[in-house]
C-alpha positions, 0 to 999 in steps of 0.5 A: 493570438486567438489561436495561441490563447485557446491552445494555452487555455486548453493545455492549462485546463488539462494540466490543472485536471491532472494536477488536482488528480495527483494532489487528491492521490497524495492527500488520500494515501492512507496507512492500512494498519495503525497498531495499538499498544505495541509491546516488544517481543524478545527472541522472536524466531524467523517466520512470516507474519500475515494480516488478513483483510478485505476492503469495503471499497475498491482500492489501489495499494501504492506501497508495502511496508514493514515496522521500523524494527532496527533493520540489520537485515532487509525484511521481505513484504508481500501482498497475497490473494488468499483464495488462490495463494497468489503473490500479487506484489513484493518488495524488501524493506530496509533502513533506507526505505521511506519512514511514516508513522512507525513503518518504512515503505517502498513504492510498488506498481499500484495493485487494484484490490476488489472490495469484499475479496480476501487478501493478506499482507505478509512480512518475513521476520529475520532476527539478523545480528543487530537490533532487529525487534518484533512487536506485538499489538493489542489490536491491528487498528485498521483504516475505515476502508479495511476490514481486518480478518485476523493474524496468521504466522509460520516459521518459514525463513522465506516469504510465503502465505502463513496458515497458523492462527494466533489471536494478537497480531505481530507487526510486521507488515503494512501497506498504503493505499488510495481509493480507486477514483470515481468514474466521473473523475477519470472521465473528466481527466480523459475528456480534457486530454481528448480536447487537448489532442483534438486542438493539437491535431487542428494546429490551434 
């Protein structure tokens, strides 16, 4: 009875630790850009819209998104390392992607970003044959962990890293993220799992 109680207690603590970690992540998923004063653009041609940024802390990008624009066609969205022009992650957003605050998102395998390094989130606009619309904003409205560094565009019909500067950002792309957990939080979870594995090997 004592052995079973001890094993149950250790398992409960481990599950509790993991559950708290999951809840913290769910609470912390943050939308990177909340554009202000969006206005409709009529007749926008095909091309890429890119929002360039750095982060003030290390983060994991958990999903990529595109503004809820009508979606008669899918819109490719990609995350780029600007210094190397490397595509780090991509997805295609459609009308069935998850809606949140004027955007639709697809989950991706989390990508770790380094604080102070420049990245860009890019979305491809295709006019399609239906209600797809472009939107221009007065400002990008970046989250507190994000430092917005400008908007660039091009007229390519396929996803790439745009290079032409323009003052007002066109949406377009977005992403959601969580801060990288503190080392002490990760250590606590790993310690709990270690105890669980140790007692399991002892047959307790």
